[in-house]
MARROFI-126052 format. One record per residue (C-alpha): residue in three letters; y, x, z; residue number from 1. Coordinates in nm, 2 decimals. Layout:
! residues N
> code / north / east / up / pos
> ALA / Y / X / Z / NUM $
...
//
This chain:
! residues 229
> code / north / east / up / pos
> MET / 2.73 / 22.46 / -1.01 / 1 $
> PRO / 2.68 / 22.12 / -0.75 / 2 $
> THR / 2.29 / 21.92 / -0.86 / 3 $
> ILE / 2.35 / 21.63 / -0.89 / 4 $
> LEU / 2.05 / 21.36 / -0.85 / 5 $
> ILE / 2.01 / 21.00 / -1.01 / 6 $
> VAL / 1.80 / 20.82 / -0.87 / 7 $
> ASP / 1.73 / 20.50 / -1.08 / 8 $
> ASP / 1.41 / 20.33 / -1.21 / 9 $
> GLU / 1.59 / 20.23 / -1.53 / 10 $
> ALA / 1.58 / 20.53 / -1.71 / 11 $
> ASP / 1.91 / 20.43 / -1.99 / 12 $
> ILE / 2.10 / 20.45 / -1.68 / 13 $
> ARG / 1.97 / 20.76 / -1.59 / 14 $
> GLN / 2.04 / 20.92 / -1.95 / 15 $
> LEU / 2.38 / 20.75 / -1.98 / 16 $
> LEU / 2.50 / 20.93 / -1.61 / 17 $
> ARG / 2.32 / 21.23 / -1.71 / 18 $
> LEU / 2.52 / 21.29 / -2.02 / 19 $
> TYR / 2.84 / 21.20 / -1.85 / 20 $
> LEU / 2.74 / 21.39 / -1.57 / 21 $
> GLN / 2.65 / 21.72 / -1.77 / 22 $
> ASN / 2.96 / 21.70 / -1.95 / 23 $
> GLU / 3.13 / 21.83 / -1.68 / 24 $
> ASN / 2.92 / 22.13 / -1.58 / 25 $
> TYR / 2.68 / 21.92 / -1.27 / 26 $
> LEU / 2.32 / 22.00 / -1.30 / 27 $
> ILE / 2.11 / 21.72 / -1.29 / 28 $
> LEU / 1.79 / 21.63 / -1.18 / 29 $
> GLU / 1.64 / 21.29 / -1.15 / 30 $
> ALA / 1.43 / 21.04 / -0.98 / 31 $
> ALA / 1.31 / 20.68 / -1.08 / 32 $
> ASN / 1.24 / 20.59 / -0.77 / 33 $
> GLY / 1.30 / 20.66 / -0.39 / 34 $
> GLU / 0.98 / 20.85 / -0.33 / 35 $
> GLU / 1.06 / 21.04 / -0.61 / 36 $
> ALA / 1.40 / 21.11 / -0.50 / 37 $
> LEU / 1.25 / 21.24 / -0.14 / 38 $
> GLU / 0.98 / 21.43 / -0.23 / 39 $
> LEU / 1.26 / 21.60 / -0.50 / 40 $
> VAL / 1.50 / 21.71 / -0.23 / 41 $
> GLN / 1.26 / 21.90 / 0.00 / 42 $
> GLN / 1.20 / 22.12 / -0.30 / 43 $
> GLN / 1.54 / 22.24 / -0.40 / 44 $
> PRO / 1.91 / 22.17 / -0.25 / 45 $
> ILE / 2.10 / 21.86 / -0.35 / 46 $
> ASP / 2.43 / 21.87 / -0.37 / 47 $
> LEU / 2.50 / 21.48 / -0.40 / 48 $
> MET / 2.29 / 21.17 / -0.47 / 49 $
> VAL / 2.34 / 20.91 / -0.70 / 50 $
> LEU / 2.10 / 20.59 / -0.57 / 51 $
> ASP / 2.03 / 20.26 / -0.68 / 52 $
> VAL / 1.94 / 19.98 / -0.46 / 53 $
> MET / 1.70 / 19.75 / -0.59 / 54 $
> MET / 1.39 / 19.99 / -0.71 / 55 $
> PRO / 1.00 / 19.99 / -0.70 / 56 $
> VAL / 0.85 / 20.18 / -0.46 / 57 $
> ARG / 1.08 / 20.28 / -0.24 / 58 $
> ASP / 1.42 / 20.11 / -0.24 / 59 $
> GLY / 1.80 / 20.29 / -0.20 / 60 $
> PHE / 1.83 / 20.19 / 0.15 / 61 $
> SER / 1.51 / 20.27 / 0.33 / 62 $
> THR / 1.57 / 20.62 / 0.11 / 63 $
> VAL / 1.94 / 20.66 / 0.25 / 64 $
> GLN / 1.78 / 20.59 / 0.57 / 65 $
> ALA / 1.52 / 20.84 / 0.58 / 66 $
> LEU / 1.69 / 21.09 / 0.44 / 67 $
> ARG / 1.98 / 21.09 / 0.72 / 68 $
> GLN / 1.70 / 21.05 / 1.02 / 69 $
> ALA / 1.56 / 21.36 / 0.85 / 70 $
> ASN / 1.93 / 21.54 / 0.86 / 71 $
> TYR / 1.96 / 21.61 / 0.52 / 72 $
> MET / 2.35 / 21.55 / 0.49 / 73 $
> PHE / 2.48 / 21.53 / 0.15 / 74 $
> PRO / 2.71 / 21.24 / 0.02 / 75 $
> VAL / 2.50 / 20.96 / -0.08 / 76 $
> LEU / 2.70 / 20.70 / -0.36 / 77 $
> MET / 2.54 / 20.39 / -0.42 / 78 $
> LEU / 2.51 / 20.20 / -0.72 / 79 $
> THR / 2.38 / 19.87 / -0.76 / 80 $
> ALA / 2.40 / 19.53 / -0.90 / 81 $
> LYS / 2.43 / 19.39 / -0.56 / 82 $
> GLN / 2.83 / 19.28 / -0.48 / 83 $
> GLU / 2.79 / 19.14 / -0.14 / 84 $
> ASP / 3.00 / 19.19 / 0.13 / 85 $
> LEU / 2.62 / 19.24 / 0.32 / 86 $
> ASP / 2.45 / 19.47 / 0.13 / 87 $
> LYS / 2.75 / 19.69 / 0.11 / 88 $
> ILE / 2.79 / 19.72 / 0.48 / 89 $
> GLN / 2.43 / 19.81 / 0.55 / 90 $
> GLY / 2.38 / 20.03 / 0.27 / 91 $
> LEU / 2.73 / 20.20 / 0.47 / 92 $
> THR / 2.55 / 20.18 / 0.79 / 93 $
> PHE / 2.21 / 20.38 / 0.66 / 94 $
> GLY / 2.44 / 20.63 / 0.55 / 95 $
> ALA / 2.56 / 20.58 / 0.20 / 96 $
> ASP / 2.91 / 20.78 / 0.19 / 97 $
> ASP / 3.05 / 20.54 / -0.10 / 98 $
> TYR / 2.94 / 20.21 / -0.31 / 99 $
> ILE / 3.02 / 20.12 / -0.71 / 100 $
> GLY / 2.83 / 19.78 / -0.85 / 101 $
> LYS / 2.69 / 19.75 / -1.17 / 102 $
> PRO / 2.83 / 19.73 / -1.46 / 103 $
> PHE / 3.05 / 20.03 / -1.39 / 104 $
> ASN / 3.24 / 20.26 / -1.59 / 105 $
> PRO / 3.10 / 20.56 / -1.65 / 106 $
> LEU / 3.46 / 20.79 / -1.57 / 107 $
> GLU / 3.47 / 20.60 / -1.22 / 108 $
> VAL / 3.17 / 20.70 / -1.12 / 109 $
> ILE / 3.28 / 21.07 / -1.20 / 110 $
> ALA / 3.56 / 21.05 / -1.04 / 111 $
> ARG / 3.41 / 20.91 / -0.73 / 112 $
> ILE / 3.19 / 21.19 / -0.73 / 113 $
> LYS / 3.43 / 21.46 / -0.76 / 114 $
> ALA / 3.66 / 21.27 / -0.44 / 115 $
> MET / 3.26 / 21.28 / -0.23 / 116 $
> LEU / 3.23 / 21.70 / -0.32 / 117 $
> ARG / 3.60 / 21.74 / -0.24 / 118 $
> ARG / 3.60 / 21.65 / 0.04 / 119 $
> VAL / 3.26 / 21.85 / 0.12 / 120 $
> ALA / 3.42 / 22.15 / 0.01 / 121 $
> GLN / 3.72 / 22.10 / 0.31 / 122 $
> TYR / 3.45 / 22.20 / 0.51 / 123 $
> GLN / 3.38 / 22.58 / 0.52 / 124 $
> VAL / 2.98 / 22.58 / 0.53 / 125 $
> PRO / 2.83 / 22.22 / 0.47 / 126 $
> LEU / 2.67 / 22.00 / 0.75 / 127 $
> SER / 2.38 / 22.11 / 0.91 / 128 $
> ALA / 2.17 / 22.16 / 1.22 / 129 $
> SER / 2.31 / 22.36 / 1.49 / 130 $
> SER / 2.06 / 22.59 / 1.47 / 131 $
> LEU / 1.94 / 22.73 / 1.16 / 132 $
> GLN / 1.64 / 23.00 / 1.08 / 133 $
> VAL / 1.61 / 23.13 / 0.75 / 134 $
> GLY / 1.43 / 23.45 / 0.66 / 135 $
> PRO / 1.54 / 23.72 / 0.98 / 136 $
> PHE / 1.81 / 23.55 / 1.01 / 137 $
> THR / 1.93 / 23.25 / 1.29 / 138 $
> LEU / 2.26 / 23.08 / 1.22 / 139 $
> ARG / 2.43 / 22.90 / 1.55 / 140 $
> GLN / 2.67 / 22.69 / 1.35 / 141 $
> GLU / 2.81 / 22.54 / 1.67 / 142 $
> GLU / 2.87 / 22.89 / 1.80 / 143 $
> ARG / 2.98 / 23.02 / 1.53 / 144 $
> VAL / 2.67 / 23.30 / 1.55 / 145 $
> ILE / 2.45 / 23.46 / 1.29 / 146 $
> LEU / 2.15 / 23.66 / 1.42 / 147 $
> LYS / 1.96 / 23.93 / 1.25 / 148 $
> GLU / 1.64 / 23.87 / 1.46 / 149 $
> THR / 1.77 / 23.88 / 1.76 / 150 $
> THR / 2.07 / 24.15 / 1.76 / 151 $
> PRO / 2.40 / 23.93 / 1.68 / 152 $
> LEU / 2.58 / 24.06 / 1.35 / 153 $
> PRO / 2.97 / 24.15 / 1.40 / 154 $
> LEU / 3.12 / 23.91 / 1.10 / 155 $
> THR / 3.48 / 23.89 / 1.02 / 156 $
> ARG / 3.59 / 23.49 / 1.01 / 157 $
> ARG / 3.53 / 23.46 / 0.66 / 158 $
> GLU / 3.23 / 23.72 / 0.66 / 159 $
> PHE / 3.07 / 23.44 / 0.85 / 160 $
> ASP / 3.20 / 23.14 / 0.64 / 161 $
> CYS / 3.03 / 23.30 / 0.36 / 162 $
> LEU / 2.67 / 23.39 / 0.52 / 163 $
> ALA / 2.67 / 23.04 / 0.69 / 164 $
> LEU / 2.73 / 22.85 / 0.36 / 165 $
> LEU / 2.48 / 23.07 / 0.17 / 166 $
> LEU / 2.22 / 23.07 / 0.46 / 167 $
> ASN / 2.27 / 22.67 / 0.43 / 168 $
> HIS / 2.19 / 22.64 / 0.11 / 169 $
> PRO / 1.88 / 22.98 / 0.08 / 170 $
> ARG / 1.78 / 23.06 / -0.33 / 171 $
> ARG / 2.06 / 22.88 / -0.42 / 172 $
> VAL / 2.31 / 23.05 / -0.67 / 173 $
> PHE / 2.70 / 23.01 / -0.62 / 174 $
> SER / 2.95 / 23.11 / -0.84 / 175 $
> ALA / 3.23 / 23.41 / -0.75 / 176 $
> ASP / 3.47 / 23.12 / -0.80 / 177 $
> GLU / 3.25 / 22.89 / -0.58 / 178 $
> LEU / 3.25 / 23.09 / -0.33 / 179 $
> TYR / 3.62 / 23.23 / -0.34 / 180 $
> GLU / 3.73 / 22.82 / -0.31 / 181 $
> ARG / 3.50 / 22.73 / -0.08 / 182 $
> ILE / 3.59 / 23.03 / 0.18 / 183 $
> TRP / 3.97 / 23.11 / 0.08 / 184 $
> GLN / 4.02 / 22.70 / 0.08 / 185 $
> GLU / 4.21 / 22.77 / -0.27 / 186 $
> GLU / 4.21 / 22.74 / -0.61 / 187 $
> ALA / 3.97 / 23.10 / -0.77 / 188 $
> LEU / 4.27 / 23.26 / -0.99 / 189 $
> GLY / 4.22 / 23.63 / -1.16 / 190 $
> SER / 4.17 / 23.82 / -0.81 / 191 $
> ALA / 3.93 / 23.59 / -0.68 / 192 $
> THR / 3.60 / 23.73 / -0.80 / 193 $
> ASN / 3.71 / 24.09 / -0.71 / 194 $
> ALA / 3.79 / 23.91 / -0.35 / 195 $
> VAL / 3.45 / 23.76 / -0.33 / 196 $
> MET / 3.21 / 24.10 / -0.47 / 197 $
> VAL / 3.48 / 24.33 / -0.17 / 198 $
> LEU / 3.34 / 24.07 / 0.10 / 199 $
> ILE / 2.98 / 24.04 / -0.07 / 200 $
> HIS / 3.00 / 24.45 / 0.02 / 201 $
> LYS / 3.09 / 24.39 / 0.34 / 202 $
> LEU / 2.81 / 24.18 / 0.43 / 203 $
> ARG / 2.55 / 24.36 / 0.26 / 204 $
> GLU / 2.72 / 24.70 / 0.49 / 205 $
> LYS / 2.62 / 24.45 / 0.82 / 206 $
> ILE / 2.31 / 24.24 / 0.68 / 207 $
> GLU / 2.09 / 24.45 / 0.54 / 208 $
> ASP / 1.87 / 24.75 / 0.55 / 209 $
> VAL / 1.93 / 24.95 / 0.28 / 210 $
> PRO / 2.26 / 24.80 / 0.16 / 211 $
> LYS / 2.26 / 24.93 / -0.21 / 212 $
> GLU / 1.92 / 24.78 / -0.23 / 213 $
> PRO / 2.00 / 24.44 / -0.09 / 214 $
> ARG / 1.70 / 24.26 / -0.01 / 215 $
> TYR / 1.87 / 23.91 / 0.13 / 216 $
> LEU / 2.22 / 23.90 / -0.05 / 217 $
> GLN / 2.14 / 23.91 / -0.35 / 218 $
> THR / 2.34 / 23.89 / -0.71 / 219 $
> VAL / 2.25 / 23.71 / -1.02 / 220 $
> TRP / 2.36 / 23.89 / -1.23 / 221 $
> GLY / 2.63 / 23.67 / -1.50 / 222 $
> VAL / 2.62 / 23.39 / -1.22 / 223 $
> GLY / 2.72 / 23.45 / -0.90 / 224 $
> TYR / 2.50 / 23.51 / -0.54 / 225 $
> LYS / 2.25 / 23.43 / -0.36 / 226 $
> VAL / 2.06 / 23.43 / 0.00 / 227 $
> GLU / 1.69 / 23.50 / -0.03 / 228 $
> PRO / 1.51 / 23.45 / 0.23 / 229 $
//
């Protein structure tokens, strides 16, 4: 279930977007300004941010700039009453991915969000630094290598894609359908759950000290799978 952070100093705007987005089964977080938003993204994984421009404490331009400087690469959709081309260019230059003006149609916002998430999903793992450390694992994204301690793991392509995705989002739970669609790059149908179960089983055989008692690649019953550092 993708997590979307709504950042706007107007509570009624946040409420409106929350109602529409929750109806689409997104997990919603809220912040009233850029400082609150930056604190939240350090506390838990975010898949997309809806970000207002004109806010107290810290505005949207400086917020998206700070995100990109800190290597947070999730998509950002900027919302603003400003319609001038210069403001749009400034937002995109600082790192925003799309721009929509106020007043807006909530259905258009949802359509933009879905399109942005689809573009992210075409990559097998999210954009990240070339090397990432999570617990005993080191992910070398560009080399397509994952080490446990100092030993490279003998992973197939799909095993690598699955573990790399989970390592990029430690503690985040992915459903079997979401894992299947990201890794196999096709719609999850009836056999998707079994295919993911087999993949997880093979991964545990390679990464766990005791595969039948997994320490790192955990099942959240009725929900999905996660990596626990």
